[in-house]
C-alpha positions in Angstrom: 0.0 0.0 0.0 1.7 3.1 -1.2 1.2 6.7 -0.2 0.1 9.3 -2.8 1.0 12.8 -1.8 -0.2 15.9 -3.6 2.2 18.9 -3.9 0.4 20.7 -1.1 1.2 17.7 1.3 -2.3 16.2 1.3 -1.9 12.4 1.3 -3.9 9.3 0.4 -3.1 5.7 1.1 -3.6 3.4 -1.9 -5.8 0.5 -0.9 -6.7 -0.7 -4.4 -5.9 -4.3 -3.7 -8.1 -4.3 -0.5 -10.7 -1.9 -1.8 -13.8 -4.2 -1.6 -12.9 -5.1 2.0 -12.0 -1.5 2.9 -15.3 -0.2 1.4 -17.2 -1.7 4.4 -15.2 0.4 6.8 -13.7 3.5 5.3 -14.7 6.2 2.8 -12.9 5.5 -0.4 -11.8 7.8 -3.1 -10.9 7.4 -6.8 -7.6 9.3 -7.0 -5.9 10.7 -10.1 -2.4 11.3 -9.0 -1.3 13.2 -12.1 -4.1 15.7 -11.9 -4.2 15.7 -8.1 -7.9 15.1 -8.0 -10.1 12.7 -6.1 -13.8 11.6 -6.2 -15.7 10.0 -3.3 -16.8 6.4 -4.1 -20.4 6.4 -2.8 -21.7 3.0 -3.9 -20.5 -0.5 -4.6 -21.3 0.2 -8.3 -18.9 3.2 -8.2 -16.3 1.0 -6.6 -16.7 -1.8 -9.2 -16.5 0.8 -12.0 -13.3 2.2 -10.5 -11.8 -1.3 -10.3 -12.8 -2.1 -13.9 -11.1 1.1 -15.1 -7.9 0.3 -13.1 -8.2 3.5 -11.0 -6.2 4.0 -7.8 -8.6 3.6 -4.9 -7.5 5.2 -1.7 -8.4 6.3 1.8 -7.6 9.7 3.1 -4.5 10.2 5.4 -4.6 14.0 5.5 -1.8 16.5 5.6 1.5 15.2 6.6 4.8 16.9 6.8 6.2 17.2 3.3 10.0 17.3 3.1 11.5 20.2 1.2 13.2 19.7 -2.1 16.5 20.4 -0.3 15.8 17.7 2.3 15.0 15.2 -0.5 18.2 16.1 -2.3 20.2 15.5 0.9 18.6 12.0 1.1 19.7 11.3 -2.4 23.3 12.4 -1.6 23.3 10.2 1.6 22.1 7.2 -0.4 24.9 7.8 -3.0 27.5 8.1 -0.2 26.4 4.8 1.3 26.6 3.1 -2.0 30.0 4.5 -2.7 31.3 3.7 0.8 30.5 0.0 0.1 32.3 0.3 -3.2 29.1 -0.3 -5.2 29.9 0.4 -8.8 26.3 1.8 -9.2 25.5 5.0 -7.5 23.9 7.1 -10.2 20.3 8.5 -10.3 18.8 5.3 -11.6 19.7 3.2 -8.5 19.1 6.1 -6.1 15.6 6.5 -7.7 14.9 2.8 -7.3 15.8 2.9 -3.6 13.8 6.1 -3.0 10.8 4.6 -4.8 10.8 1.6 -2.5 10.7 3.8 0.6 8.2 6.3 -0.8 10.8 9.2 -0.9 10.9 11.6 -3.8 13.1 10.5 -6.7 15.7 12.6 -8.3 13.3 13.1 -11.2 10.7 14.4 -8.8 13.1 17.0 -7.5 14.7 17.9 -10.8 11.9 20.2 -11.9 12.5 22.4 -8.9 16.1 23.0 -9.8 15.5 25.2 -12.8 
């Protein structure tokens, strides 16, 4: 279950795999991560339609502290330094991004836009 965080820090938890079970307990939302929009799933029919369309189905987490771009870049550098300290021949953006993705941190691509 991954977290989806909008640029303003508002966060959803992806429960797509457990959506039918979660529907009994939590309000669910169909989330479009690219457009940063969401729609409440009000009925089981809405849920089934969202599943058929391969939509992300989420519960609200709310606002959580969003790291700054500089904090994310510092994480990238620390990951690089760890890889280098263990003489890993791979320490470029690709491997850093893979590691960041696993832990839900911003990738170098995510922070690249802010540099310009």
